[in-house]
N, C-alpha and C positions, 0 to 999 in steps of 0.2 A: 554309203557313208556319209553322214550328214558333216558340213561345214565344220559346223563347232566340233564335235566327236574327232575329226583332224587336227583342229586345233588344238586340242586337247593332247594328243598324242604327241603332236609336235614341240608341244612349251614340255611335254614329260621329255621327249628324247633331250631336247637343247637341256634340260636340269641334268638328265645322267649323262650325257656327253660331257659337259662344264665339270660335274665332279669326279668322271673317270679322269680328264684330264687332270684335273689339279690332285689326284692322287697317285696318276705315272708320274707327274712332275714333283711330288713329295719322295716318291722311291726314287725316281732320277736323282736328287739331290742327296739323298741316304744312301746313294750306291745300293739298294735293295735288288736280293737277286728274285725278287718278285718278278720285274720286269719280262723277265727273260720266260715266264710262265705262258703255255701258250694260249689258254683263255684270256690272258691281259692282251695280248696281240691282235685275237680275233674278237672280242665283245666290243672294240670302240667301232670297228668298221659296219657289225651289225647295228648299232645303235645311229650312226653317224649315216645312216644308207637309208633306214628309217624317218631321219630327221628329213634329209634332202627328198626323198619320197613325198614324205608327208608337205614339205614346204612348196615342192611342186603342184602339189593336188590342190592346195590353199591358192595358189596363183592363179591355175587353173578357173577353180573354182569360183573366185572372186574378181575374174579380169584384171585385177590390177597386176601390171607388171614392171620388172625390172628398168631400166632406161625410160619408163612413161613415167613412173612413182618416183621421186626422187628418194623418198624414204625406203624404199627396195634395194634401189641402187647402192644405196649408202651401206644394206644389209650385205649385198653381193661384195662390192670392196672391202667390207671389214671382216666378213668370211675368208678372202684370200688372202689379206693380210694376216687372220688369225691361224691359217693352215700353215702360210708360209713362218712364221713365226713361231709357232708349236715345233712344225719341222726341228728346227735347229734347236729349238730348246730339249726336244728328247732325242734327236738322233744324230743332228749334223753337226753342234755345237761342238768343237775341239779340246774346250778345258771346259770344266765344271763352274767356272763364275760366268762363263760367255751362255752358258746351258742356263746359267741362274737366270741372267740378265733378260735372255729370251723367252724364258719363262714367266716373268713378269711382266714382259711387253702382250705376250698373248694372253696372259688375264685380262690385261686392259682391253685389248682389242674384242674380248669375248662380252666384258662389261659393256663396251661401245654398241656391240652387235645387241644385246638385251636390251640398254638405252635405247636404242632407237625402233625396235619393236615395239617396246609399251610406249614410247610418244610419236612412232609414225612422224617421226621429224629428226630429218639427218644431224641436225645441232642438238641435239637432247637435252634442250636447256630447260624442257619442258618436266623433266623426270627429276632431275640433280637439282 
């Protein structure tokens, strides 16, 4: 598979992952029973696995590695932050208010990751 095809897969998965997170966050804030549906619990793992797999493939094919390239390092730390914030937002937050606040913070982290990806700059000043 060509680098360009993998990059398109990665971008598509990133969009689907972000949209899915937004949808689950909306359902969480509205107390929807849809959050308990089996497909809602399975699909994000499939999409995020494809997202991670495509990212690792691009790293290998491009020979650009985190902790060597500052922008990739920023994406890795942004991703870890996004995952932790998202866990509190969708599962671990004790109150609706805490979950809502962490949901907004997770969306900001997702935006940061996207900005770094577009600008290839950890400071993302070139995008905004």
